[in-house]
N, C-alpha and C positions, 0 to 999 in steps of 0.2 A: 287199267286206264282206258276209258271209252274214247274211240276215235270218231270225230265229227268231220264230215266233208262239207265245206261251205262253198256253195255255188252262187256267187254274188259278184256283180261287176262294178258296184260302187266301191272304189278303193278305200275311201274314208270309213264307210260302214264295215267293210270287210276287215280292216285292221282293228276297228273298235270291238267287233264281235270276237275276233280271234284273241285279242289281248284279255278280254273279260273272261272268256271261257277257259283259257289256259290258266288264269288265276284260280279257277275252281278245279284244276287238275284234269281238264279234258285235253286230249291231243287234237289239235285243229289243223286240218289240211285244206289249202286253198286251191281252187281251180283258177288257173291263170290263162290257159289256152282254151278259149271257148269253141275252138274248132275240134277239140278232142275231149269233150266232156264225158262221153260214155266210156271212152278208153280209160280215163282216170277213175271213173266210178268203179269199173271192173278191177282195175289194178289196186285201188286203195282198200277195197273191202271195208268200208266204214261201218260203225255201229249205228250211226244216224246221219241223215243228210239234211242240211238246211238249204232249201232251194228257192232262189228268187224266180219271179215270173218273167220280168222284163229283162231278157238277156240278149246279147248281140246277135247271135246266129239264129237260134230257134228259141221260142219262149219256153218257160218252165213247164208248162202243161205237156209239151211235146216230150221233154225228158222224163216227166213223171210217168207218162204212159209207157214209154220204153223200159224204164227201170222196173215198173210193176209187172211187166211180162217176164222178167228174169229173176226178180228178187223180192223178198219180203222186208228188206231193210227199211226201218221206219223213216218217214220223210215228213218234215215240217216245212210248209210253204211260207216264205216271206214275200209279201207283196203290198204295193201301194194301191192295188185294186181292192177296195173295201166293200164293194156292193155285194149283196147277198148272193146273186147269181154266180159270181166268180168263186165265192167261197164254197158254194154247193158243188160247183164244177170240180174244184180241187179235191173235195172229199170223195166225190163219186169216182174220180180217176184213181183214188187210192191213197191220198195223203192222210197222215195220221193226225195232223193239226194244221191250222191256218192262222198265221199271225199277220195282222195288217200294219203297214208302216204309216206313220212313225210309231214305234213301240218302246216300252220301257224294257231295258235289257234284263232287269230282274224278272219280269214276266216271261221273257223268252227262256231264261234259265230254268224257271219253274216248269214250263211246258216241256223242255228237254228232259228234265229229271223225271217228270211224270210218265212220259212216253217210254223212257229207258227202263224205269221200274217195271212197267207193264210187260215190256218185251223180255226182260230178264226173268220175271216171274213165270211167264209162259214157257221160256226155254228150259227152266228148271223143272217144270211140272210135267209129270207123265203118269200114266196109269198102266199097270201091268196085270195080266191074268194068264198064268201058265207061260207059254212062249209068245203070247201076244203082248205087244206094247203099243200104246197110243202115244204118238209124238205130237205134243201140243204146238211146238214152235213151227212145225212144217205141215200140220194137219195131215199126217200120214199114219198108216197102221203097219207095224212091223211084226213079222212072224219069223222068228229065228233070224236068218240073214236076209230075208226077202221083205221088200217094202212096197206097199200099194198106196196110191193116191186116194184121198177121200174128198167128196164134195163137202160143202159147209154143213148141209143137213145130215149127211152120213156121219160126219165128225161129231155133231151134237148128239146124235142118237147113241153112238158107241161110247161117247164120254159118259152119258147117263147110265148105260148098261154097266160100264166098268166101275162105276161108283156104287152099283147095286148088284154085285155078283151073287148068283145063287138065289136071288129072291125075285118075286114077280114085280115087274115094272108095268104099271097099267098103261093102257092106250092113252088115257087122259094125260098122264105124266109125260109121255113121249110127244104128244101133240104140243104141250106147253113148251117142251124143249126146242121144238122146231121154230115156232114163231112167237112165243111168249103169250100170244093171244089165240085161244083155240078157234075163234071165229075166222081166222085168216087161213086156215088149212083144213081140208076135209079128210075124212077117214081114209079115202082111197090114196091120197098123197102119202100118208104115213105107210100104208101097205106097200106102195111102190118103193119107198126108201128102204124099208126093212128087207124087201126082196133083193134090192141091189146089194145091200150089205151081206146078205147070206150068199149071194153069188160070188162076191169078192172073197169071202172066207172059204168057199168051196174050192177056189183055185189052189188053196193050200191043203186041200183034203180035209178041211174042217167043216163037216156037213151038218153037225148037230150042236153047234155052239149056242145058237139061239133057237129056243123051242117056243112054240105057241101054246098059250093057255087060253083055250077058246072062250070067248066072251069076256075075258079079263085083260090079258096083255101078253107079255113075253118074259122069258127067263134066259139070262145069259149065264151059261154054265161053264166055268173055266176048266172043269175036269175033262172036258173034251179037247182041250188045247194040247 
């Protein structure tokens, strides 16, 4: 059963959302003390957070920024602020979706299910090669018991390598993995990211996992792991 933490100060709406979601087998926890929102977030460890913007102590954007510094827990914003700038602000701060009030409760349920399906899929998905394991839910690379953080671009490149172990991955394919449009990244940027990945692998004594095929691309060879 997925747990949802509802941070909403409208008591009528709070009860309506809670009763509706519990009818669909969600566990719903309410924030009642808005002086201790972050304490409850940390104690609750919810699977998803519904976050109102207009709150008594600090606004929802404040809590969104704080939560995102500590956690990847999915967050859906609930807000009466419907203008485009506020929605963009919410997404840039790390929200997974933005629902404007008034809303149909069925639409909110559909958005919750969509976000949770994506999160559960990412958590279940991983790629392994030898003793190397790419952790999709946390964007980390694990070697035996050691774990290293990856940037978004490093994660994308290693993900592509691990789907093509032992074969040449062209520079064009790697460029597409970074930005989806080759025109937005130059060849030097790719080289820099590959160098960073090799450096992180070398920390584990893995010096030849990625080899260069001059003028073509790279090969990820799991036999060196």
